[in-house]
C-alpha positions as CSV (number, residue, x, y, z in Angstrom):
1,M,125.1,109.1,110.6
2,R,128.0,107.5,112.3
3,L,127.6,108.4,116.0
4,D,129.5,107.2,119.1
5,D,127.9,105.6,121.8
6,F,125.9,107.9,124.4
7,D,127.7,109.1,127.4
8,N,126.9,107.1,130.5
9,D,126.2,110.7,132.3
10,I,123.5,112.0,130.3
11,E,120.0,112.1,132.3
12,V,117.7,109.8,131.0
13,G,114.1,108.7,132.0
14,D,111.8,105.9,131.0
15,Q,108.1,106.2,131.7
16,R,107.2,103.2,129.3
17,G,105.1,100.7,130.8
18,Q,104.0,102.8,133.5
19,G,100.7,103.8,132.7
20,G,99.0,107.1,131.9
21,G,98.5,108.6,135.3
22,G,99.5,111.8,136.7
23,F,98.8,114.2,133.7
24,G,98.3,117.5,135.8
25,F,100.5,120.3,135.8
26,G,103.2,120.4,138.2
27,G,103.7,122.9,141.2
28,G,104.0,126.6,139.8
29,G,102.6,125.4,136.3
30,G,99.6,127.2,136.2
31,G,96.1,125.6,135.0
32,G,94.8,125.1,131.6
33,G,95.9,121.5,131.2
34,G,92.7,120.1,130.4
35,L,91.9,122.7,127.8
36,L,95.6,122.0,126.1
37,L,94.9,118.7,126.3
38,G,91.8,118.9,124.5
39,L,93.5,120.8,121.6
40,L,96.0,118.4,120.9
41,P,94.6,116.2,118.1
42,L,93.7,119.5,116.1
43,V,97.1,120.9,116.6
44,F,98.9,117.9,115.7
45,S,96.5,117.5,112.6
46,R,97.1,120.9,111.5
47,F,100.7,121.5,112.6
48,G,102.4,118.3,113.1
49,C,104.7,117.0,115.6
50,G,105.7,120.2,117.0
51,G,102.7,122.0,117.3
52,V,101.9,121.3,120.7
53,A,105.5,122.2,121.8
54,V,104.7,125.6,120.8
55,L,101.6,125.8,123.2
56,L,103.5,124.5,125.9
57,A,106.0,126.9,125.6
58,V,103.7,129.8,125.0
59,L,102.0,128.9,128.4
60,F,105.0,128.1,130.5
61,F,107.8,130.6,129.1
62,V,108.3,134.0,131.4
63,G,110.8,136.8,131.1
64,G,114.1,137.0,129.4
65,G,116.0,138.4,126.2
66,L,116.8,137.3,122.8
67,P,120.6,136.8,122.8
68,L,122.3,134.5,120.2
69,L,125.2,132.5,121.4
70,S,128.1,135.0,121.3
71,T,126.5,138.1,123.1
72,G,127.3,136.8,126.5
73,G,123.8,137.4,127.7
74,G,120.9,135.3,128.6
75,A,121.2,133.4,131.9
76,P,119.2,130.0,131.9
77,S,115.5,130.9,132.6
78,S,113.7,130.1,135.8
79,G,110.5,128.7,134.3
80,P,108.2,126.5,136.2
81,V,109.4,123.1,137.5
82,A,107.5,120.1,138.2
83,S,106.5,119.5,141.5
84,A,108.4,116.1,141.5
85,P,110.6,114.6,138.4
86,P,108.8,112.5,135.9
87,A,109.1,108.6,136.9
88,G,112.2,107.0,135.8
89,T,114.3,110.1,135.7
90,G,118.1,109.5,136.9
91,Q,121.4,109.2,135.5
92,G,121.7,105.4,137.0
93,G,118.8,104.3,134.6
94,A,120.5,105.6,131.2
95,A,121.8,102.6,130.0
96,E,119.0,100.5,130.7
97,A,116.4,103.0,129.3
98,C,118.8,103.4,126.1
99,R,118.9,99.8,125.4
100,V,115.6,99.0,125.5
101,D,115.6,98.5,121.6
102,A,117.1,100.1,118.7
103,A,115.2,103.1,118.3
104,S,115.9,103.9,122.0
105,K,119.9,103.3,121.6
106,A,119.7,105.6,118.7
107,A,118.0,108.4,120.2
108,C,120.1,108.5,123.3
109,D,123.2,108.5,120.6
110,A,121.8,111.7,119.0
111,F,120.9,113.1,122.3
112,S,124.5,112.8,123.5
113,S,126.0,113.8,120.7
114,A,124.0,117.0,120.5
115,N,124.8,117.5,124.4
116,R,128.4,117.0,123.7
117,T,128.2,119.6,120.6
118,W,126.5,122.4,122.7
119,R,128.3,121.9,125.7
120,A,131.7,122.4,123.6
121,L,130.0,125.4,121.6
122,F,128.6,127.3,125.2
123,K,132.4,126.7,126.6
124,Q,133.7,128.6,123.3
125,A,131.5,131.4,123.9
126,G,132.4,131.7,127.7
127,Q,128.6,130.7,128.9
128,A,127.5,128.3,131.3
129,Y,125.7,125.3,129.9
130,D,123.0,123.2,131.6
131,P,122.3,120.1,129.9
132,P,118.6,119.0,129.5
133,M,117.3,115.5,130.1
134,L,116.0,112.8,127.7
135,Q,112.4,111.0,128.7
136,F,111.2,108.0,127.1
137,Y,107.2,107.4,127.1
138,G,105.1,105.0,125.5
139,G,101.7,106.2,124.1
140,S,101.1,108.4,127.3
141,G,103.1,109.8,130.3
142,R,103.7,113.0,132.1
143,S,106.0,116.0,131.8
144,G,106.9,119.2,133.9
145,C,104.3,120.8,131.4
146,G,101.3,118.3,132.0
147,A,100.3,115.5,129.6
148,A,102.7,113.6,127.3
149,Q,100.9,112.0,124.6
150,A,102.1,110.2,121.3
151,A,99.9,112.4,119.1
152,M,102.0,115.3,120.4
153,G,105.5,113.8,119.0
154,P,108.7,114.9,120.1
155,F,108.4,117.9,122.4
156,Y,110.4,119.9,124.7
157,C,109.4,121.0,128.0
158,P,110.7,124.0,129.6
159,G,109.3,123.4,133.0
160,D,111.7,120.3,133.6
161,Q,114.2,121.0,130.8
162,G,113.1,117.6,129.2
163,I,113.1,116.4,125.8
164,Y,110.2,114.1,125.6
165,L,110.0,111.2,123.0
166,D,107.7,108.2,122.1
167,T,110.1,106.6,119.7
168,S,107.1,105.2,117.4
169,F,107.0,108.8,116.1
170,F,110.1,107.7,114.2
171,D,108.0,104.9,112.3
172,E,105.6,107.7,111.6
173,L,108.1,109.9,110.3
174,A,109.2,107.3,108.0
175,N,105.9,105.5,106.7
176,R,103.5,108.6,107.0
177,F,105.8,111.4,106.0
178,G,108.1,109.6,103.7
179,A,110.9,110.9,105.8
180,K,113.3,107.7,106.2
181,G,117.0,107.5,107.4
182,D,118.9,107.9,110.7
183,F,119.6,111.5,110.0
184,A,115.8,112.3,109.4
185,A,115.4,111.0,113.0
186,N,118.5,112.6,114.1
187,Y,117.1,116.3,112.8
188,V,114.1,115.7,114.9
189,M,116.2,115.2,118.0
190,A,118.5,118.3,117.4
191,H,115.6,120.1,116.7
192,E,114.2,119.5,120.1
193,F,117.6,120.1,121.4
194,G,117.7,123.5,119.8
195,H,114.6,124.4,121.9
196,H,116.8,123.7,125.0
197,I,119.6,126.0,123.6
198,Q,116.7,128.8,123.0
199,N,115.7,128.1,126.8
200,L,119.0,128.4,128.1
201,L,119.8,131.7,126.1
202,G,116.3,133.3,126.9
203,T,115.1,133.4,123.2
204,S,111.9,131.6,124.1
205,D,111.2,133.9,127.3
206,K,111.4,136.8,124.7
207,V,109.2,135.1,122.1
208,S,106.7,134.4,124.9
209,R,106.4,138.0,126.2
210,A,106.0,139.2,123.0
211,Q,103.4,136.9,121.9
212,R,101.3,138.1,124.8
213,R,101.2,141.6,123.8
214,A,100.7,140.4,119.9
215,S,97.8,139.6,117.7
216,E,97.2,135.9,117.0
217,R,98.5,136.6,113.5
218,E,101.8,138.4,115.1
219,G,102.0,135.7,117.8
220,N,102.0,133.0,115.0
221,A,104.7,134.7,113.1
222,L,106.8,134.9,116.3
223,S,106.3,131.0,116.8
224,V,107.5,130.4,113.2
225,Q,110.5,132.6,113.9
226,L,111.1,130.3,117.1
227,E,111.0,127.0,115.3
228,L,113.1,128.0,112.2
229,Q,115.9,129.0,114.6
230,A,115.6,125.4,116.4
231,D,115.7,124.0,112.9
232,C,118.9,126.1,112.1
233,Y,120.4,125.1,115.5
234,A,119.7,121.5,114.3
235,G,121.9,122.2,111.1
236,V,124.5,123.7,113.2
237,W,124.7,120.3,115.1
238,G,124.8,118.6,111.8
239,A,128.0,120.8,110.6
240,V,130.1,120.4,113.8
241,N,129.4,116.8,113.1
242,K,129.9,116.6,109.7
243,D,132.9,114.1,109.3
244,R,130.1,111.7,110.8
245,L,127.8,112.1,107.9
246,D,127.2,109.5,105.2
247,P,126.3,110.1,101.7
248,G,122.5,111.1,101.5
249,D,122.4,111.9,105.1
250,I,121.7,116.0,104.5
251,E,119.2,115.0,101.9
252,E,117.1,113.0,104.4
253,G,117.2,115.7,106.7
254,L,116.0,118.3,104.1
255,T,113.3,115.5,103.2
256,A,112.2,115.7,107.0
257,A,112.3,119.3,106.9
258,N,110.1,119.5,103.9
259,A,107.5,116.8,105.1
260,I,106.7,118.8,108.2
261,G,106.3,122.2,107.0
262,D,103.0,124.0,107.8
263,D,101.9,124.3,104.2
264,T,102.4,120.5,103.5
265,L,100.8,119.4,106.8
266,Q,97.7,121.8,106.1
267,R,97.4,120.7,102.4
268,E,97.2,117.2,103.7
269,A,94.8,117.3,106.5
270,Q,92.4,120.2,105.0
271,G,93.4,120.5,101.5
272,R,94.2,124.1,101.7
273,V,96.8,126.5,103.0
274,V,96.4,129.3,105.6
275,P,99.7,131.0,105.6
276,D,98.5,133.4,108.6
277,S,98.0,130.3,110.9
278,F,101.7,128.7,110.3
279,T,103.4,128.3,113.5
280,H,106.4,126.3,112.3
281,G,106.9,127.7,109.0
282,S,106.7,126.3,105.3
283,S,108.3,123.5,104.0
284,A,110.8,125.7,101.9
285,D,111.6,127.6,105.0
286,R,112.1,124.9,107.1
287,M,114.8,123.4,104.5
288,K,116.5,126.9,104.1
289,W,117.3,127.3,107.7
290,L,118.2,123.7,108.5
291,K,120.5,124.0,105.4
292,R,121.7,127.5,106.9
293,G,123.0,125.8,109.6
294,L,124.3,123.0,107.9
295,D,126.1,125.2,105.7
296,T,127.5,127.8,108.1
297,G,127.9,125.6,111.7
298,D,127.4,128.9,113.2
299,P,124.5,129.6,116.0
300,N,125.0,133.1,115.3
301,Q,124.0,132.8,111.7
302,C,120.6,131.4,113.1
303,D,119.0,134.8,113.6
304,T,115.5,134.3,112.4
305,F,114.3,137.3,114.1
306,S,115.9,140.1,112.6
307,G,113.9,140.5,109.5
308,A,117.0,140.5,107.2
309,N,117.3,136.9,106.3
């Protein structure tokens, strides 16, 4: 995929090389950090790179609605914010952080492209847009939602509207999951960016409220709908930027979506599939919704909640 260089005004932080201190939840975040951290290996082994992000979302989202982009509703959520921004955050350090290595540069280019795309889509819909930040960490770090560890994979934290990334994940994506190519990595970034869009629209807040009233099975189903919508939003970004796609890019993205489906990961980790425990969706569904976004380029076609799709 042929992306422009990242914009200098994106907000990028860099915690690499700063050690693993300060894992506690920030002000207003609530308790439970130790329990959550203890669950990380289990969640990752069963549900893949995004599993922990769902736990974080369930813990931290409050209030809201379920608007789509064109409805005119859904002000940005007012979820908890960390008592202090993660180390290294700030626009002034964007160029330095993004040029640490080729993987960092590629991540910043994809992040910046997604930022430009969604800013324009929100403007077309007459809605206010608040950009996220990109935060690099290496092995371990901290976020507005508590600990950031490599085993979590890339994740979005609503507490500080940050996308957290240890770039070593892209090696794992290619080598462990067999999802190679730049668009496979870009799909991961675009998926996490999709969670930010859900945060801005209030979708994640509504899901969290519903999950608190739901059974475990029903709550898992809601998580699946949320994740599949983020996949569709990732496809929308790809469609809007289709003039930059190279031959084989779409296949790379679909390969990645297939590799991180719940059924595929469960079969690999435990030798059996338990559909009621899915939190992200099957490989087939993840590919379906990514392709829906790629085919339509319309975020309003990403309604995974209506039951009519």
